[in-house]
Structures are given as structure tokens and as C-alpha cells.
C-alpha positions as CSV (number, residue, x, y, z in Angstrom):
1,M,-40.8,6.4,-45.8
2,E,-42.8,5.0,-48.7
3,N,-40.7,4.4,-51.8
4,P,-37.8,6.5,-50.5
5,R,-35.2,7.7,-52.9
6,P,-31.8,6.1,-52.7
7,E,-30.2,9.5,-51.7
8,K,-32.5,9.8,-48.7
9,V,-31.8,6.2,-47.7
10,A,-28.1,6.8,-47.8
11,V,-28.5,9.9,-45.6
12,V,-30.6,8.0,-43.1
13,D,-28.0,5.3,-43.0
14,E,-25.2,7.9,-42.5
15,V,-27.1,9.6,-39.7
16,R,-27.8,6.3,-38.0
17,Q,-24.1,5.3,-38.2
18,R,-22.9,8.6,-36.8
19,F,-25.2,8.3,-33.8
20,A,-24.2,4.7,-33.3
21,E,-20.4,5.4,-33.5
22,S,-20.4,8.6,-31.3
23,D,-19.9,9.1,-27.6
24,A,-22.2,12.1,-27.7
25,A,-24.3,14.2,-30.1
26,L,-25.3,17.7,-29.3
27,L,-28.2,19.3,-31.2
28,T,-28.2,23.0,-32.0
29,E,-30.2,25.5,-33.9
30,Y,-28.2,27.7,-36.1
31,R,-30.8,30.1,-37.5
32,G,-29.2,33.6,-38.0
33,L,-25.6,32.4,-38.4
34,D,-24.0,33.4,-41.7
35,V,-21.6,31.3,-43.7
36,A,-18.5,32.9,-42.1
37,A,-19.9,32.2,-38.6
38,M,-20.7,28.6,-39.5
39,G,-17.2,28.1,-40.9
40,E,-15.7,29.5,-37.6
41,L,-18.0,27.2,-35.6
42,R,-16.9,24.2,-37.5
43,R,-13.3,24.9,-37.0
44,A,-13.8,25.4,-33.3
45,L,-15.6,22.2,-33.0
46,R,-13.1,20.3,-35.1
47,A,-10.3,21.5,-32.8
48,A,-12.3,20.2,-29.8
49,G,-12.7,16.8,-31.5
50,G,-16.2,17.3,-32.8
51,D,-17.8,17.1,-36.2
52,Y,-20.6,19.5,-37.1
53,K,-23.2,18.3,-39.6
54,I,-26.5,19.6,-40.9
55,Y,-29.3,17.2,-41.8
56,K,-33.0,17.5,-42.5
57,N,-35.0,16.9,-39.4
58,T,-37.2,14.3,-41.1
59,L,-34.2,12.1,-42.0
60,V,-32.7,12.5,-38.6
61,R,-36.0,11.4,-37.1
62,F,-36.1,8.2,-39.1
63,A,-32.5,7.4,-38.2
64,T,-32.9,8.0,-34.4
65,R,-36.1,6.0,-34.2
66,D,-34.3,3.0,-35.6
67,L,-31.8,3.4,-32.7
68,G,-34.6,3.8,-30.1
69,L,-33.6,7.5,-29.4
70,E,-36.6,9.7,-28.8
71,I,-35.4,13.2,-29.7
72,D,-38.4,14.3,-31.8
73,E,-39.0,17.4,-29.6
74,M,-35.5,18.7,-30.4
75,L,-36.0,18.3,-34.2
76,T,-37.7,21.6,-34.8
77,G,-36.3,24.5,-36.9
78,P,-32.9,24.4,-38.7
79,T,-30.9,21.8,-36.8
80,A,-27.2,21.0,-36.8
81,I,-25.6,18.2,-34.8
82,A,-22.2,18.3,-33.2
83,F,-21.0,14.6,-33.1
84,V,-18.2,13.4,-30.9
85,P,-16.9,10.3,-32.6
86,R,-16.0,7.4,-30.3
87,A,-12.9,6.5,-32.5
88,G,-11.5,10.0,-32.2
89,E,-9.8,11.9,-29.4
90,G,-12.8,14.2,-28.8
91,D,-14.4,14.7,-25.4
92,P,-18.1,15.5,-25.1
93,V,-17.3,18.0,-22.3
94,V,-14.8,19.9,-24.5
95,V,-17.2,20.0,-27.4
96,A,-19.9,21.3,-25.1
97,K,-17.6,24.0,-23.9
98,A,-16.7,25.0,-27.5
99,L,-20.4,25.4,-28.2
100,R,-20.9,27.4,-25.1
101,D,-18.0,29.7,-25.8
102,F,-19.1,30.3,-29.4
103,A,-22.7,31.0,-28.3
104,R,-21.4,33.8,-26.0
105,G,-20.2,35.7,-29.0
106,H,-23.0,34.5,-31.3
107,P,-26.4,34.4,-29.5
108,A,-28.1,33.0,-32.6
109,L,-26.6,29.6,-31.7
110,V,-28.9,27.7,-29.4
111,L,-28.1,24.5,-27.7
112,K,-31.3,22.3,-27.7
113,G,-30.2,19.1,-26.0
114,G,-28.4,16.0,-27.1
115,V,-27.5,12.4,-26.6
116,L,-24.7,11.1,-24.3
117,G,-24.2,7.4,-24.9
118,D,-27.8,6.0,-24.6
119,R,-29.0,8.8,-22.4
120,I,-31.1,11.7,-23.7
121,L,-29.9,15.1,-22.5
122,T,-32.3,18.0,-22.0
123,E,-31.2,21.5,-22.8
124,A,-30.3,22.2,-19.2
125,E,-28.3,18.9,-19.0
126,A,-26.5,19.7,-22.2
127,R,-25.6,23.1,-20.8
128,A,-24.4,21.6,-17.5
129,L,-22.2,19.3,-19.5
130,A,-20.1,22.3,-20.5
131,E,-19.5,23.1,-16.8
132,V,-17.9,19.7,-16.1
133,A,-14.1,19.5,-15.9
134,P,-12.5,18.0,-19.0
135,R,-11.5,14.3,-19.1
136,E,-7.7,15.1,-18.8
137,E,-8.3,17.3,-15.8
138,L,-10.5,14.7,-14.1
139,L,-7.9,12.0,-14.8
140,A,-5.1,14.2,-13.4
141,Q,-7.1,14.8,-10.3
142,L,-7.8,11.1,-9.9
143,A,-4.1,10.4,-10.4
144,G,-3.3,12.9,-7.7
145,L,-5.7,11.4,-5.3
146,M,-4.2,8.0,-5.9
147,A,-0.6,9.2,-5.7
148,A,-1.1,11.0,-2.4
149,P,-1.5,7.9,-0.3
150,M,1.4,6.2,-2.1
151,Q,3.6,9.2,-1.4
152,Q,2.6,9.2,2.2
153,F,3.4,5.5,2.4
154,A,6.8,6.0,0.7
155,G,7.6,8.8,3.2
156,L,6.6,6.5,6.0
157,L,8.9,3.8,4.7
158,Q,11.8,6.3,4.5
159,A,11.1,7.6,8.0
160,V,11.2,4.2,9.7
161,P,15.0,3.5,9.0
162,Q,15.9,7.1,9.9
163,K,14.0,7.0,13.2
164,F,15.5,3.6,13.9
165,A,19.0,4.9,13.2
166,Y,18.4,8.0,15.5
167,A,17.1,5.7,18.2
168,L,20.0,3.4,17.9
169,A,22.5,6.2,18.0
170,A,20.8,7.6,21.1
171,L,20.9,4.2,22.7
172,V,24.6,3.8,22.1
173,E,25.3,7.3,23.6
174,A,23.1,6.4,26.6
175,G,25.1,3.3,27.2
176,G,22.6,0.7,26.3
177,P,19.0,-0.1,27.1
178,A,17.6,0.7,30.5
179,G,18.6,-2.0,33.1
180,A,21.6,-3.2,31.2
181,P,25.0,-3.1,33.1
182,T,27.4,-0.4,31.9
183,G,31.2,-0.9,31.7
184,E,31.9,0.5,35.2
185,A,29.2,-1.6,36.7
186,E,30.6,-4.7,35.1
187,A,34.1,-3.9,36.5
188,S,32.7,-3.5,40.0
189,I,31.1,-6.9,40.1
190,D,32.5,-9.0,42.9
191,T,34.1,-12.2,41.5
192,T,34.5,-13.8,45.0
193,E,32.7,-17.1,45.1
194,P,29.5,-16.9,47.2
195,A,29.4,-18.5,50.6
196,G,28.6,-22.2,50.5
197,V,30.4,-22.8,47.2
198,A,33.5,-24.1,48.9
199,D,31.5,-26.1,51.4
200,A,29.7,-27.6,48.5
201,T,32.9,-29.3,47.4
202,P,32.6,-33.0,48.3
203,A,34.9,-34.2,51.0
204,P,37.3,-37.0,50.2
205,E,36.0,-40.4,51.1
206,P,37.6,-41.9,54.3
207,A,40.1,-44.7,53.8
208,T,38.6,-48.1,54.2
209,P,40.2,-49.9,57.2
210,E,42.2,-52.9,56.3
211,V,41.2,-56.2,57.7
212,A,43.5,-57.5,60.4
213,G,45.6,-60.3,59.1
214,D,49.2,-61.4,58.8
215,D,50.3,-57.9,57.7
216,T,49.4,-56.4,61.1
217,T,51.9,-58.6,63.0
218,A,54.7,-58.0,60.6
219,P,56.2,-54.9,62.3
220,A,56.4,-56.6,65.7
221,E,58.1,-59.7,64.2
222,E,60.6,-57.6,62.3
223,A,61.6,-55.8,65.6
224,G,62.3,-59.1,67.3
225,A,59.9,-58.6,70.0
226,H,57.5,-61.3,71.2
227,P,54.1,-60.5,72.4
228,D,54.7,-62.1,75.8
229,D,57.8,-60.0,76.4
230,A,56.0,-56.8,75.8
231,V,53.4,-57.7,78.5
232,A,56.0,-58.8,81.1
233,E,58.2,-55.7,81.0
234,P,55.8,-53.5,82.9
235,A,55.4,-56.0,85.7
236,T,59.2,-56.0,86.3
237,A,59.4,-52.3,86.3
238,R,56.7,-52.0,89.0
239,A,58.5,-54.6,91.2
240,E,61.8,-52.8,91.4
241,P,60.7,-50.2,93.9
242,A,59.5,-52.9,96.3
243,T,63.0,-54.4,96.4
244,E,64.7,-51.1,97.3
245,E,62.3,-50.6,100.4
246,S,63.4,-54.0,101.8
């Protein structure tokens, strides 16, 4: 603009700031809507977290060019923009649904396209945005998907002690693990020592013979017998029968 008026410069700055600080901006044509219908639409969009503004197409074109947004084809006819401020609690999907629902009762409202972040949306893409599930619903679905494995894991952890207790109880009732001796079997075990155990007891060592010495002759001396007498006695006894025959 050559020598723009301060009012127009302020509007361009405002439009530029709104686009820069919004998650989305949906462009509509409102030709044919009366004041009452416009008031109703603004209230519906405000409840959805949007802000509905009307600007001159020329000023919007200057503002969006400075931001690198090529939306000139949408800036035809009376244009109103539904902004979804990033700082607010609005959801582009919810705002798109509000526009769709209002257009069902007021065909004069036409959705021309929009901007989602840095992406330019065609008319078809802007309409498809209204068919997407809201953010809260998507987050709830995501939380459900994430919670399902955790619940299954928690159930598994709870089942392990229960199954172990059941198995232990069944084991006790059965009398122990397979192959383990029961009480009756233990009582019937033969406690007799196996053959060979007694034989394995080492025999007492034989007494070491004493060396012949003075002690071996002591008994004979104490009895008063001489060695020579002990030898002569048998000879005398054998000679007696011979005397009787003569």
C-alpha cells in the first residue's frame, strides 16, 4: 500500500497477529446472512472456542502475504474468518463442526477453506476437518489404547500368585511332587544295614608276640621244676612196664 492510512495499517497488523497466534483460521462467505443470524453464528463459534471476525479482503491479503500464506483465491466476496486462538481452549475440529452445523440451517454460509498451522486447507479439506473426532475424544481413545495393555499386565500379575497358590494347594493334597516319597513309603523303608557294612568294620589288630626272655622262664621256676626233671619223667614212666615183665 502506498501511503496507507494509520487505520488500515493497524487493521493489517491486527490480522497478521491473529493469523500468527491461531492454531487455525477458517474462511467463510456470509452473503445473505442477516444481523440476527450473524449474532447466532458468533455465539456458536465463541462456545466452540472460536472468534469470528470480518475484514476487508484487501487488508487480509496484505497481512497473509507478509506471513507467506497464499490464500488470495479464497479472498473473494464478503469474507469472515473464524479464528481458533492458540492461547485459548478452542479446537479447530470443534470450530469446523460448529460452522458445518450452522450451515445446515443456514445455506447462505459457505466454507471456502482455511489455514491449519502453516498448511493451507482447500474447501474439501476444511469440510473434512469437521468430520474428525474432537481432541478430547481422540485423547480418550488414545488413553484407552494405552491403558488396555497395562490392565492386561496387571491382571497377569494378579493371576500369577493365584495360580501359584492353587498349584501349591493341589501339590499338598497330592502328597508332594511326583517321585517324592510319601509318609507311608518313608515308614516302610528298611533300616537294616546293607550286607557288607559289618564286614567292612576293621578287625582288631593281632597282639604282637613278646620276645622270649627272662619272663618266659618265670613260671617254671616258680613251680620249683627244673627243666631236666621234666625231660626225665617220661623215660622213667616208660621203663616201669619192663620191670613187671621180668
